[in-house]
PQR file with spaces between the fields and no chain letter, atoms N, CA, C, O and H, PARSE charges and radii, in Angstrom:
ATOM       1  N    UNK     1     -11.580   -6.769  -10.511 -0.4000 1.5000
ATOM       2  CA   UNK     1     -11.198   -5.928   -9.458 -0.0000 2.0000
ATOM       3  C    UNK     1      -9.761   -5.870   -9.099  0.5500 1.7000
ATOM       4  O    UNK     1      -9.437   -4.909   -8.402 -0.5500 1.4000
ATOM       5  N    UNK     2      -8.771   -6.772   -9.463 -0.4000 1.5000
ATOM       6  CA   UNK     2      -7.495   -6.408   -9.437 -0.0000 2.0000
ATOM       7  C    UNK     2      -7.155   -5.491  -10.238  0.5500 1.7000
ATOM       8  O    UNK     2      -6.335   -4.683   -9.803 -0.5500 1.4000
ATOM       9  H    UNK     2      -9.035   -7.553  -10.029  0.4000 1.0000
ATOM      10  N    UNK     3      -7.660   -5.312  -11.646 -0.4000 1.5000
ATOM      11  CA   UNK     3      -7.201   -4.051  -12.215 -0.0000 2.0000
ATOM      12  C    UNK     3      -7.277   -2.760  -11.802  0.5500 1.7000
ATOM      13  O    UNK     3      -6.410   -1.919  -12.040 -0.5500 1.4000
ATOM      14  H    UNK     3      -8.327   -5.968  -11.999  0.4000 1.0000
ATOM      15  N    UNK     4      -8.610   -2.506  -10.991 -0.4000 1.5000
ATOM      16  CA   UNK     4      -8.939   -1.416  -10.318 -0.0000 2.0000
ATOM      17  C    UNK     4      -7.794   -0.947   -9.451  0.5500 1.7000
ATOM      18  O    UNK     4      -7.415    0.224   -9.483 -0.5500 1.4000
ATOM      19  H    UNK     4      -9.314   -3.189  -10.798  0.4000 1.0000
ATOM      20  N    UNK     5      -7.313   -1.748   -8.776 -0.4000 1.5000
ATOM      21  CA   UNK     5      -6.218   -1.410   -7.779 -0.0000 2.0000
ATOM      22  C    UNK     5      -4.963   -1.339   -8.596  0.5500 1.7000
ATOM      23  O    UNK     5      -4.142   -0.459   -8.340 -0.5500 1.4000
ATOM      24  H    UNK     5      -7.621   -2.699   -8.750  0.4000 1.0000
ATOM      25  N    UNK     6      -4.795   -2.035   -9.374 -0.4000 1.5000
ATOM      26  CA   UNK     6      -3.350   -1.993  -10.462 -0.0000 2.0000
ATOM      27  C    UNK     6      -3.553   -0.331  -10.844  0.5500 1.7000
ATOM      28  O    UNK     6      -2.800    0.573  -10.483 -0.5500 1.4000
ATOM      29  H    UNK     6      -5.462   -2.750   -9.582  0.4000 1.0000
ATOM      30  N    UNK     7      -4.483   -0.229  -11.472 -0.4000 1.5000
ATOM      31  CA   UNK     7      -4.741    1.219  -12.469 -0.0000 2.0000
ATOM      32  C    UNK     7      -4.504    2.383  -11.297  0.5500 1.7000
ATOM      33  O    UNK     7      -3.994    3.477  -11.542 -0.5500 1.4000
ATOM      34  H    UNK     7      -5.094   -0.964  -11.766  0.4000 1.0000
ATOM      35  N    UNK     8      -5.027    1.899   -9.804 -0.4000 1.5000
ATOM      36  CA   UNK     8      -4.851    3.125   -8.800 -0.0000 2.0000
ATOM      37  C    UNK     8      -3.195    3.186   -8.520  0.5500 1.7000
ATOM      38  O    UNK     8      -2.715    4.299   -8.305 -0.5500 1.4000
ATOM      39  H    UNK     8      -5.441    1.011   -9.605  0.4000 1.0000
ATOM      40  N    UNK     9      -2.453    2.200   -8.519 -0.4000 1.5000
ATOM      41  CA   UNK     9      -0.790    2.301   -8.127 -0.0000 2.0000
ATOM      42  C    UNK     9      -0.287    2.895   -9.282  0.5500 1.7000
ATOM      43  O    UNK     9       0.609    3.736   -9.202 -0.5500 1.4000
ATOM      44  H    UNK     9      -2.843    1.296   -8.693  0.4000 1.0000
ATOM      45  N    UNK    10      -0.921    2.437  -10.694 -0.4000 1.5000
ATOM      46  CA   UNK    10      -0.069    3.389  -12.058 -0.0000 2.0000
ATOM      47  C    UNK    10      -0.369    4.928  -11.908  0.5500 1.7000
ATOM      48  O    UNK    10       0.471    5.827  -11.878 -0.5500 1.4000
ATOM      49  H    UNK    10      -1.649    1.754  -10.759  0.4000 1.0000
ATOM      50  N    UNK    11      -1.703    5.046  -11.821 -0.4000 1.5000
ATOM      51  CA   UNK    11      -2.053    6.557  -11.548 -0.0000 2.0000
ATOM      52  C    UNK    11      -1.123    7.409  -10.779  0.5500 1.7000
ATOM      53  O    UNK    11      -0.425    8.346  -11.166 -0.5500 1.4000
ATOM      54  H    UNK    11      -2.386    4.316  -11.844  0.4000 1.0000
ATOM      55  N    UNK    12      -1.280    6.810   -9.444 -0.4000 1.5000
ATOM      56  CA   UNK    12      -0.378    7.552   -8.218 -0.0000 2.0000
ATOM      57  C    UNK    12       1.106    7.261   -8.815  0.5500 1.7000
ATOM      58  O    UNK    12       1.780    8.286   -8.714 -0.5500 1.4000
ATOM      59  H    UNK    12      -1.846    6.049   -9.129  0.4000 1.0000
ATOM      60  N    UNK    13       1.820    6.205   -9.396 -0.4000 1.5000
ATOM      61  CA   UNK    13       3.389    6.430   -9.775 -0.0000 2.0000
ATOM      62  C    UNK    13       3.192    7.322  -10.932  0.5500 1.7000
ATOM      63  O    UNK    13       4.094    8.147  -10.789 -0.5500 1.4000
ATOM      64  H    UNK    13       1.273    5.373   -9.479  0.4000 1.0000
ATOM      65  N    UNK    14       2.556    7.626  -11.963 -0.4000 1.5000
ATOM      66  CA   UNK    14       2.597    8.834  -12.770 -0.0000 2.0000
ATOM      67  C    UNK    14       2.837    9.883  -12.197  0.5500 1.7000
ATOM      68  O    UNK    14       3.644   10.642  -12.732 -0.5500 1.4000
ATOM      69  H    UNK    14       1.823    6.956  -12.079  0.4000 1.0000
ATOM      70  N    UNK    15       2.270   10.228  -11.038 -0.4000 1.5000
ATOM      71  CA   UNK    15       2.412   11.509  -10.097 -0.0000 2.0000
ATOM      72  C    UNK    15       3.609   11.703   -9.225  0.5500 1.7000
ATOM      73  O    UNK    15       3.846   12.691   -8.530 -0.5500 1.4000
ATOM      74  H    UNK    15       1.614    9.611  -10.603  0.4000 1.0000
ATOM      75  N    UNK    16       4.437   10.464   -9.378 -0.4000 1.5000
ATOM      76  CA   UNK    16       5.399   10.678   -8.404 -0.0000 2.0000
ATOM      77  C    UNK    16       6.642   11.180   -9.025  0.5500 1.7000
ATOM      78  O    UNK    16       6.874   10.869  -10.193 -0.5500 1.4000
ATOM      79  H    UNK    16       4.244    9.662   -9.942  0.4000 1.0000
ATOM      80  N    UNK    17       7.444   11.907   -8.382 -0.4000 1.5000
ATOM      81  CA   UNK    17       8.648   12.478   -9.149 -0.0000 2.0000
ATOM      82  C    UNK    17       9.755   11.581   -9.170  0.5500 1.7000
ATOM      83  O    UNK    17       9.996   10.812   -8.239 -0.5500 1.4000
ATOM      84  H    UNK    17       7.255   12.160   -7.433  0.4000 1.0000
ATOM      85  N    UNK    18      10.596   11.681  -10.461 -0.4000 1.5000
ATOM      86  CA   UNK    18      11.588   10.772  -10.536 -0.0000 2.0000
ATOM      87  C    UNK    18      12.515   10.399   -9.160  0.5500 1.7000
ATOM      88  O    UNK    18      12.686   11.375   -8.431 -0.5500 1.4000
ATOM      89  H    UNK    18      10.400   12.305  -11.217  0.4000 1.0000
ATOM      90  N    UNK    19      13.040    9.332   -8.769 -0.4000 1.5000
ATOM      91  CA   UNK    19      13.862    9.189   -7.855 -0.0000 2.0000
ATOM      92  C    UNK    19      12.901    9.110   -6.651  0.5500 1.7000
ATOM      93  O    UNK    19      13.423    9.615   -5.657 -0.5500 1.4000
ATOM      94  H    UNK    19      12.900    8.539   -9.362  0.4000 1.0000
ATOM      95  N    UNK    20      11.847    8.704   -6.463 -0.4000 1.5000
ATOM      96  CA   UNK    20      10.897    8.785   -5.270 -0.0000 2.0000
ATOM      97  C    UNK    20      10.726    7.555   -4.961  0.5500 1.7000
ATOM      98  O    UNK    20      10.978    6.636   -5.741 -0.5500 1.4000
ATOM      99  H    UNK    20      11.423    8.294   -7.271  0.4000 1.0000
ATOM     100  N    UNK    21      10.257    7.393   -3.732 -0.4000 1.5000
ATOM     101  CA   UNK    21       9.775    6.139   -2.881 -0.0000 2.0000
ATOM     102  C    UNK    21       8.333    6.294   -2.449  0.5500 1.7000
ATOM     103  O    UNK    21       7.949    7.463   -2.497 -0.5500 1.4000
ATOM     104  H    UNK    21      10.052    8.139   -3.098  0.4000 1.0000
ATOM     105  N    UNK    22       7.442    5.417   -2.043 -0.4000 1.5000
ATOM     106  CA   UNK    22       6.341    5.315   -1.527 -0.0000 2.0000
ATOM     107  C    UNK    22       6.348    4.047   -0.926  0.5500 1.7000
ATOM     108  O    UNK    22       6.262    2.952   -1.483 -0.5500 1.4000
ATOM     109  H    UNK    22       7.753    4.468   -2.004  0.4000 1.0000
ATOM     110  N    UNK    23       6.501    4.399    0.693 -0.4000 1.5000
ATOM     111  CA   UNK    23       6.250    2.956    1.458 -0.0000 2.0000
ATOM     112  C    UNK    23       5.363    3.010    2.104  0.5500 1.7000
ATOM     113  O    UNK    23       5.319    3.987    2.852 -0.5500 1.4000
ATOM     114  H    UNK    23       6.571    5.288    1.145  0.4000 1.0000
ATOM     115  N    UNK    24       4.173    1.980    2.162 -0.4000 1.5000
ATOM     116  CA   UNK    24       2.853    2.170    3.149 -0.0000 2.0000
ATOM     117  C    UNK    24       2.967    0.956    3.686  0.5500 1.7000
ATOM     118  O    UNK    24       3.533   -0.025    3.203 -0.5500 1.4000
ATOM     119  H    UNK    24       4.208    1.186    1.554  0.4000 1.0000
ATOM     120  N    UNK    25       2.270    1.082    4.957 -0.4000 1.5000
ATOM     121  CA   UNK    25       2.408   -0.317    5.775 -0.0000 2.0000
ATOM     122  C    UNK    25       0.892   -0.527    5.989  0.5500 1.7000
ATOM     123  O    UNK    25       0.180    0.477    6.004 -0.5500 1.4000
ATOM     124  H    UNK    25       1.810    1.878    5.350  0.4000 1.0000
ATOM     125  N    UNK    26       0.375   -1.664    6.146 -0.4000 1.5000
ATOM     126  CA   UNK    26      -1.106   -2.032    6.075 -0.0000 2.0000
ATOM     127  C    UNK    26      -1.403   -1.896    7.635  0.5500 1.7000
ATOM     128  O    UNK    26      -2.555   -1.607    7.957 -0.5500 1.4000
ATOM     129  H    UNK    26       0.953   -2.480    6.134  0.4000 1.0000
ATOM     130  N    UNK    27      -0.627   -2.049    8.433 -0.4000 1.5000
ATOM     131  CA   UNK    27      -0.868   -1.586    9.951 -0.0000 2.0000
ATOM     132  C    UNK    27      -1.045   -3.201   10.704  0.5500 1.7000
ATOM     133  O    UNK    27      -0.413   -4.154   10.249 -0.5500 1.4000
ATOM     134  H    UNK    27       0.309   -2.283    8.172  0.4000 1.0000
ATOM     135  N    UNK    28      -1.924   -3.342   11.822 -0.4000 1.5000
ATOM     136  CA   UNK    28      -1.874   -4.165   12.843 -0.0000 2.0000
ATOM     137  C    UNK    28      -3.389   -3.743   13.706  0.5500 1.7000
ATOM     138  O    UNK    28      -3.951   -2.659   13.854 -0.5500 1.4000
ATOM     139  H    UNK    28      -2.438   -2.568   12.192  0.4000 1.0000
ATOM     140  N    UNK    29      -3.666   -4.878   14.088 -0.4000 1.5000
ATOM     141  CA   UNK    29      -5.015   -4.695   14.725 -0.0000 2.0000
ATOM     142  C    UNK    29      -4.298   -4.176   16.544  0.5500 1.7000
ATOM     143  O    UNK    29      -3.350   -4.655   17.167 -0.5500 1.4000
ATOM     144  H    UNK    29      -3.209   -5.759   13.967  0.4000 1.0000
ATOM     145  N    UNK    30      -5.209   -3.098   16.890 -0.4000 1.5000
ATOM     146  CA   UNK    30      -4.821   -2.429   18.031 -0.0000 2.0000
ATOM     147  C    UNK    30      -5.247   -3.573   18.875  0.5500 1.7000
ATOM     148  O    UNK    30      -6.081   -4.438   18.608 -0.5500 1.4000
ATOM     149  H    UNK    30      -5.979   -2.709   16.385  0.4000 1.0000
ATOM     150  N    UNK    31      -4.380   -3.391   20.154 -0.4000 1.5000
ATOM     151  CA   UNK    31      -4.611   -4.306   21.270 -0.0000 2.0000
ATOM     152  C    UNK    31      -5.604   -3.825   22.335  0.5500 1.7000
ATOM     153  O    UNK    31      -5.237   -2.909   23.072 -0.5500 1.4000
ATOM     154  H    UNK    31      -3.703   -2.688   20.371  0.4000 1.0000
ATOM     155  N    UNK    32      -6.855   -4.365   22.490 -0.4000 1.5000
ATOM     156  CA   UNK    32      -7.967   -3.867   23.573 -0.0000 2.0000
ATOM     157  C    UNK    32      -6.961   -4.293   25.071  0.5500 1.7000
ATOM     158  O    UNK    32      -6.595   -3.382   25.813 -0.5500 1.4000
ATOM     159  H    UNK    32      -7.153   -5.109   21.891  0.4000 1.0000
ATOM     160  N    UNK    33      -6.711   -5.299   25.278 -0.4000 1.5000
ATOM     161  CA   UNK    33      -6.282   -5.547   26.661 -0.0000 2.0000
ATOM     162  C    UNK    33      -5.650   -6.758   26.594  0.5500 1.7000
ATOM     163  O    UNK    33      -6.183   -7.560   25.828 -0.5500 1.4000
ATOM     164  H    UNK    33      -7.009   -6.039   24.675  0.4000 1.0000
ATOM     165  N    UNK    34      -4.399   -7.228   27.330 -0.4000 1.5000
ATOM     166  CA   UNK    34      -3.983   -8.263   27.203 -0.0000 2.0000
ATOM     167  C    UNK    34      -3.622   -9.085   25.935  0.5500 1.7000
ATOM     168  O    UNK    34      -2.677   -8.840   25.186 -0.5500 1.4000
ATOM     169  H    UNK    34      -3.965   -6.577   27.953  0.4000 1.0000
ATOM     170  N    UNK    35      -4.452  -10.022   25.817 -0.4000 1.5000
ATOM     171  CA   UNK    35      -4.387  -10.965   24.477 -0.0000 2.0000
ATOM     172  C    UNK    35      -5.548  -10.726   23.797  0.5500 1.7000
ATOM     173  O    UNK    35      -5.898  -11.627   23.035 -0.5500 1.4000
ATOM     174  H    UNK    35      -5.220  -10.221   26.425  0.4000 1.0000
ATOM     175  N    UNK    36      -6.476   -9.420   23.892 -0.4000 1.5000
ATOM     176  CA   UNK    36      -7.489   -9.361   23.245 -0.0000 2.0000
ATOM     177  C    UNK    36      -7.250   -8.218   22.324  0.5500 1.7000
ATOM     178  O    UNK    36      -6.725   -7.207   22.790 -0.5500 1.4000
ATOM     179  H    UNK    36      -6.192   -8.688   24.511  0.4000 1.0000
ATOM     180  N    UNK    37      -7.609   -8.274   20.941 -0.4000 1.5000
ATOM     181  CA   UNK    37      -7.500   -7.437   19.756 -0.0000 2.0000
ATOM     182  C    UNK    37      -8.773   -6.923   19.192  0.5500 1.7000
ATOM     183  O    UNK    37      -9.719   -7.678   18.969 -0.5500 1.4000
ATOM     184  H    UNK    37      -8.035   -9.095   20.563  0.4000 1.0000
ATOM     185  N    UNK    38      -8.815   -5.303   18.898 -0.4000 1.5000
ATOM     186  CA   UNK    38      -9.679   -5.322   18.202 -0.0000 2.0000
ATOM     187  C    UNK    38      -9.802   -5.793   16.849  0.5500 1.7000
ATOM     188  O    UNK    38      -8.899   -6.573   16.547 -0.5500 1.4000
ATOM     189  H    UNK    38      -8.046   -4.690   19.079  0.4000 1.0000
ATOM     190  N    UNK    39     -10.823   -5.510   15.745 -0.4000 1.5000
ATOM     191  CA   UNK    39     -10.775   -6.049   14.474 -0.0000 2.0000
ATOM     192  C    UNK    39      -9.938   -5.388   13.612  0.5500 1.7000
ATOM     193  O    UNK    39      -9.835   -4.175   13.793 -0.5500 1.4000
ATOM     194  H    UNK    39     -11.557   -4.877   15.991  0.4000 1.0000
ATOM     195  N    UNK    40      -9.253   -5.938   12.629 -0.4000 1.5000
ATOM     196  CA   UNK    40      -8.052   -5.000   11.821 -0.0000 2.0000
ATOM     197  C    UNK    40      -8.676   -4.649   10.709  0.5500 1.7000
ATOM     198  O    UNK    40      -9.301   -5.470   10.038 -0.5500 1.4000
ATOM     199  H    UNK    40      -9.337   -6.924   12.481  0.4000 1.0000
ATOM     200  N    UNK    41      -8.570   -3.357   10.388 -0.4000 1.5000
ATOM     201  CA   UNK    41      -8.695   -2.695    9.198 -0.0000 2.0000
ATOM     202  C    UNK    41      -7.322   -1.921    8.800  0.5500 1.7000
ATOM     203  O    UNK    41      -6.607   -1.174    9.467 -0.5500 1.4000
ATOM     204  H    UNK    41      -8.063   -2.690   10.933  0.4000 1.0000
ATOM     205  N    UNK    42      -7.216   -2.418    7.356 -0.4000 1.5000
ATOM     206  CA   UNK    42      -5.825   -1.862    6.867 -0.0000 2.0000
ATOM     207  C    UNK    42      -5.960   -0.184    6.843  0.5500 1.7000
ATOM     208  O    UNK    42      -6.947    0.547    6.935 -0.5500 1.4000
ATOM     209  H    UNK    42      -7.797   -3.025    6.814  0.4000 1.0000
ATOM     210  N    UNK    43      -4.481    0.106    6.674 -0.4000 1.5000
ATOM     211  CA   UNK    43      -4.478    1.829    6.699 -0.0000 2.0000
ATOM     212  C    UNK    43      -5.100    2.105    5.211  0.5500 1.7000
ATOM     213  O    UNK    43      -4.801    1.422    4.231 -0.5500 1.4000
ATOM     214  H    UNK    43      -3.680   -0.488    6.600  0.4000 1.0000
ATOM     215  N    UNK    44      -6.034    3.235    5.186 -0.4000 1.5000
ATOM     216  CA   UNK    44      -6.699    3.179    3.909 -0.0000 2.0000
ATOM     217  C    UNK    44      -6.238    3.871    2.689  0.5500 1.7000
ATOM     218  O    UNK    44      -7.022    4.070    1.761 -0.5500 1.4000
ATOM     219  H    UNK    44      -6.277    3.790    5.981  0.4000 1.0000
ATOM     220  N    UNK    45      -5.004    4.247    2.644 -0.4000 1.5000
ATOM     221  CA   UNK    45      -4.399    4.608    1.574 -0.0000 2.0000
ATOM     222  C    UNK    45      -3.718    3.174    1.212  0.5500 1.7000
ATOM     223  O    UNK    45      -3.768    2.894    0.014 -0.5500 1.4000
ATOM     224  H    UNK    45      -4.367    4.085    3.397  0.4000 1.0000
ATOM     225  N    UNK    46      -3.199    2.390    1.914 -0.4000 1.5000
ATOM     226  CA   UNK    46      -2.763    1.044    1.541 -0.0000 2.0000
ATOM     227  C    UNK    46      -3.867    0.049    0.567  0.5500 1.7000
ATOM     228  O    UNK    46      -3.698   -0.492   -0.526 -0.5500 1.4000
ATOM     229  H    UNK    46      -3.158    2.617    2.887  0.4000 1.0000
ATOM     230  N    UNK    47      -4.957    0.084    1.428 -0.4000 1.5000
ATOM     231  CA   UNK    47      -6.087   -0.613    1.007 -0.0000 2.0000
ATOM     232  C    UNK    47      -6.242   -0.082   -0.568  0.5500 1.7000
ATOM     233  O    UNK    47      -6.223   -0.855   -1.526 -0.5500 1.4000
ATOM     234  H    UNK    47      -5.095    0.524    2.316  0.4000 1.0000
ATOM     235  N    UNK    48      -6.360    1.011   -0.653 -0.4000 1.5000
ATOM     236  CA   UNK    48      -6.797    2.035   -1.825 -0.0000 2.0000
ATOM     237  C    UNK    48      -5.763    1.395   -3.199  0.5500 1.7000
ATOM     238  O    UNK    48      -6.149    1.046   -4.315 -0.5500 1.4000
ATOM     239  H    UNK    48      -6.376    1.639    0.125  0.4000 1.0000
ATOM     240  N    UNK    49      -4.600    1.399   -2.737 -0.4000 1.5000
ATOM     241  CA   UNK    49      -3.671    0.964   -3.781 -0.0000 2.0000
ATOM     242  C    UNK    49      -3.466   -0.561   -3.950  0.5500 1.7000
ATOM     243  O    UNK    49      -3.025   -1.067   -4.982 -0.5500 1.4000
ATOM     244  H    UNK    49      -4.287    1.682   -1.830  0.4000 1.0000
ATOM     245  N    UNK    50      -3.790   -1.175   -2.954 -0.4000 1.5000
ATOM     246  CA   UNK    50      -3.513   -2.885   -3.061 -0.0000 2.0000
ATOM     247  C    UNK    50      -5.202   -3.536   -3.192  0.5500 1.7000
ATOM     248  O    UNK    50      -5.633   -4.123   -4.184 -0.5500 1.4000
ATOM     249  H    UNK    50      -4.148   -0.764   -2.116  0.4000 1.0000
ATOM     250  N    UNK    51      -5.820   -3.309   -2.181 -0.4000 1.5000
ATOM     251  CA   UNK    51      -7.040   -4.071   -2.201 -0.0000 2.0000
ATOM     252  C    UNK    51      -6.844   -4.988   -1.122  0.5500 1.7000
ATOM     253  O    UNK    51      -7.857   -5.610   -0.799 -0.5500 1.4000
ATOM     254  H    UNK    51      -5.470   -2.832   -1.375  0.4000 1.0000
ATOM     255  N    UNK    52      -5.896   -5.207   -0.542 -0.4000 1.5000
ATOM     256  CA   UNK    52      -5.685   -6.115    0.510 -0.0000 2.0000
ATOM     257  C    UNK    52      -5.805   -5.793    2.059  0.5500 1.7000
ATOM     258  O    UNK    52      -5.667   -4.719    2.644 -0.5500 1.4000
ATOM     259  H    UNK    52      -5.073   -4.702   -0.805  0.4000 1.0000
ATOM     260  N    UNK    53      -6.062   -6.873    2.468 -0.4000 1.5000
ATOM     261  CA   UNK    53      -7.051   -6.760    3.768 -0.0000 2.0000
ATOM     262  C    UNK    53      -6.033   -7.385    5.024  0.5500 1.7000
ATOM     263  O    UNK    53      -6.535   -7.391    6.148 -0.5500 1.4000
ATOM     264  H    UNK    53      -6.174   -7.745    1.993  0.4000 1.0000
ATOM     265  N    UNK    54      -4.776   -7.853    4.889 -0.4000 1.5000
ATOM     266  CA   UNK    54      -3.822   -8.705    5.647 -0.0000 2.0000
ATOM     267  C    UNK    54      -3.200   -7.716    6.448  0.5500 1.7000
ATOM     268  O    UNK    54      -2.818   -6.650    5.965 -0.5500 1.4000
ATOM     269  H    UNK    54      -4.368   -7.847    3.975  0.4000 1.0000
ATOM     270  N    UNK    55      -3.049   -8.074    7.925 -0.4000 1.5000
ATOM     271  CA   UNK    55      -1.924   -7.420    8.519 -0.0000 2.0000
ATOM     272  C    UNK    55      -0.509   -7.521    8.373  0.5500 1.7000
ATOM     273  O    UNK    55      -0.066   -8.600    7.980 -0.5500 1.4000
ATOM     274  H    UNK    55      -3.359   -8.940    8.318  0.4000 1.0000
ATOM     275  N    UNK    56       0.362   -6.484    8.648 -0.4000 1.5000
ATOM     276  CA   UNK    56       1.716   -6.804    8.658 -0.0000 2.0000
ATOM     277  C    UNK    56       2.349   -6.647    7.076  0.5500 1.7000
ATOM     278  O    UNK    56       3.567   -6.712    6.906 -0.5500 1.4000
ATOM     279  H    UNK    56       0.002   -5.608    8.967  0.4000 1.0000
ATOM     280  N    UNK    57       1.537   -6.464    6.092 -0.4000 1.5000
ATOM     281  CA   UNK    57       1.960   -6.053    4.656 -0.0000 2.0000
ATOM     282  C    UNK    57       2.701   -4.720    4.410  0.5500 1.7000
ATOM     283  O    UNK    57       2.463   -3.774    5.161 -0.5500 1.4000
ATOM     284  H    UNK    57       0.548   -6.411    6.229  0.4000 1.0000
ATOM     285  N    UNK    58       3.473   -4.611    3.528 -0.4000 1.5000
ATOM     286  CA   UNK    58       4.008   -3.325    3.203 -0.0000 2.0000
ATOM     287  C    UNK    58       4.123   -3.472    1.718  0.5500 1.7000
ATOM     288  O    UNK    58       4.446   -4.514    1.148 -0.5500 1.4000
ATOM     289  H    UNK    58       3.665   -5.380    2.918  0.4000 1.0000
ATOM     290  N    UNK    59       3.781   -2.153    1.052 -0.4000 1.5000
ATOM     291  CA   UNK    59       3.899   -1.825   -0.146 -0.0000 2.0000
ATOM     292  C    UNK    59       4.890   -0.780   -0.504  0.5500 1.7000
ATOM     293  O    UNK    59       4.853    0.321    0.047 -0.5500 1.4000
ATOM     294  H    UNK    59       3.518   -1.307    1.515  0.4000 1.0000
ATOM     295  N    UNK    60       5.862   -1.109   -1.492 -0.4000 1.5000
ATOM     296  CA   UNK    60       6.863   -0.059   -1.680 -0.0000 2.0000
ATOM     297  C    UNK    60       6.845    0.180   -3.338  0.5500 1.7000
ATOM     298  O    UNK    60       7.099   -0.740   -4.115 -0.5500 1.4000
ATOM     299  H    UNK    60       5.893   -2.003   -1.939  0.4000 1.0000
ATOM     300  N    UNK    61       6.571    1.294   -3.699 -0.4000 1.5000
ATOM     301  CA   UNK    61       6.353    1.927   -5.175 -0.0000 2.0000
ATOM     302  C    UNK    61       7.556    2.814   -5.242  0.5500 1.7000
ATOM     303  O    UNK    61       7.666    3.733   -4.430 -0.5500 1.4000
ATOM     304  H    UNK    61       6.365    2.041   -3.067  0.4000 1.0000
ATOM     305  N    UNK    62       8.574    2.572   -6.266 -0.4000 1.5000
ATOM     306  CA   UNK    62       9.705    3.248   -6.408 -0.0000 2.0000
ATOM     307  C    UNK    62       9.298    3.770   -7.952  0.5500 1.7000
ATOM     308  O    UNK    62       8.439    3.181   -8.607 -0.5500 1.4000
ATOM     309  H    UNK    62       8.485    1.826   -6.925  0.4000 1.0000
ATOM     310  N    UNK    63       9.975    4.876   -8.423 -0.4000 1.5000
ATOM     311  CA   UNK    63       9.939    5.642   -9.643 -0.0000 2.0000
ATOM     312  C    UNK    63      11.337    6.104   -9.967  0.5500 1.7000
ATOM     313  O    UNK    63      11.708    7.185   -9.510 -0.5500 1.4000
ATOM     314  H    UNK    63      10.673    5.355   -7.891  0.4000 1.0000
ATOM     315  N    UNK    64      12.205    5.326  -10.771 -0.4000 1.5000
ATOM     316  CA   UNK    64      13.176    5.765  -11.181 -0.0000 2.0000
ATOM     317  C    UNK    64      13.540    6.747  -12.204  0.5500 1.7000
ATOM     318  O    UNK    64      14.538    7.467  -12.220 -0.5500 1.4000
ATOM     319  H    UNK    64      11.904    4.448  -11.142  0.4000 1.0000
ATOM     320  N    UNK    65      12.577    6.672  -13.063 -0.4000 1.5000
ATOM     321  CA   UNK    65      12.443    7.578  -14.543 -0.0000 2.0000
ATOM     322  C    UNK    65      11.321    7.414  -15.146  0.5500 1.7000
ATOM     323  O    UNK    65      10.607    6.442  -14.902 -0.5500 1.4000
ATOM     324  H    UNK    65      11.766    6.087  -13.049  0.4000 1.0000
ATOM     325  N    UNK    66      11.010    8.321  -16.004 -0.4000 1.5000
ATOM     326  CA   UNK    66       9.593    8.071  -16.493 -0.0000 2.0000
ATOM     327  C    UNK    66       9.093    6.924  -17.296  0.5500 1.7000
ATOM     328  O    UNK    66       7.893    6.718  -17.477 -0.5500 1.4000
ATOM     329  H    UNK    66      11.591    9.110  -16.203  0.4000 1.0000
ATOM     330  N    UNK    67      10.200    6.068  -17.847 -0.4000 1.5000
ATOM     331  CA   UNK    67       9.931    4.828  -18.389 -0.0000 2.0000
ATOM     332  C    UNK    67       9.989    3.548  -17.763  0.5500 1.7000
ATOM     333  O    UNK    67       9.828    2.503  -18.394 -0.5500 1.4000
ATOM     334  H    UNK    67      11.175    6.235  -17.700  0.4000 1.0000
ATOM     335  N    UNK    68      10.234    3.609  -16.436 -0.4000 1.5000
ATOM     336  CA   UNK    68      10.639    2.670  -15.505 -0.0000 2.0000
ATOM     337  C    UNK    68      10.064    2.647  -13.956  0.5500 1.7000
ATOM     338  O    UNK    68      10.689    2.878  -12.921 -0.5500 1.4000
ATOM     339  H    UNK    68      10.364    4.458  -15.924  0.4000 1.0000
ATOM     340  N    UNK    69       8.966    2.370  -14.089 -0.4000 1.5000
ATOM     341  CA   UNK    69       8.357    2.446  -12.769 -0.0000 2.0000
ATOM     342  C    UNK    69       8.354    0.803  -12.089  0.5500 1.7000
ATOM     343  O    UNK    69       8.323   -0.184  -12.823 -0.5500 1.4000
ATOM     344  H    UNK    69       8.458    2.183  -14.930  0.4000 1.0000
ATOM     345  N    UNK    70       8.387    0.720  -10.749 -0.4000 1.5000
ATOM     346  CA   UNK    70       8.462   -0.854  -10.447 -0.0000 2.0000
ATOM     347  C    UNK    70       7.399   -0.742   -9.260  0.5500 1.7000
ATOM     348  O    UNK    70       7.204    0.272   -8.588 -0.5500 1.4000
ATOM     349  H    UNK    70       8.412    1.521  -10.152  0.4000 1.0000
ATOM     350  N    UNK    71       6.777   -1.912   -9.131 -0.4000 1.5000
ATOM     351  CA   UNK    71       5.721   -2.074   -7.935 -0.0000 2.0000
ATOM     352  C    UNK    71       6.429   -3.466   -7.265  0.5500 1.7000
ATOM     353  O    UNK    71       6.893   -4.453   -7.835 -0.5500 1.4000
ATOM     354  H    UNK    71       6.936   -2.735   -9.677  0.4000 1.0000
ATOM     355  N    UNK    72       6.330   -3.164   -5.924 -0.4000 1.5000
ATOM     356  CA   UNK    72       6.750   -4.506   -5.291 -0.0000 2.0000
ATOM     357  C    UNK    72       5.686   -4.586   -3.933  0.5500 1.7000
ATOM     358  O    UNK    72       5.377   -3.680   -3.159 -0.5500 1.4000
ATOM     359  H    UNK    72       5.953   -2.362   -5.461  0.4000 1.0000
ATOM     360  N    UNK    73       5.343   -5.719   -3.948 -0.4000 1.5000
ATOM     361  CA   UNK    73       4.205   -6.059   -2.819 -0.0000 2.0000
ATOM     362  C    UNK    73       4.884   -7.110   -1.568  0.5500 1.7000
ATOM     363  O    UNK    73       4.183   -7.480   -0.627 -0.5500 1.4000
ATOM     364  H    UNK    73       5.593   -6.455   -4.577  0.4000 1.0000
């Protein structure tokens, strides 16, 4: 399953322009009231590219040229 998300990132990076950057946040569970929170669901695009379901994570994808694509989680 990890390969599925890796392929999603690679396909997305292939469509990015050289010199561009993508920053996505997983997000946080919204507050109901006081110290009660709704259940957490990651931002959809973040999940599509990572498969991760934890709060507060950030995905950064940069593309500096055609041969050099970097992924950082």
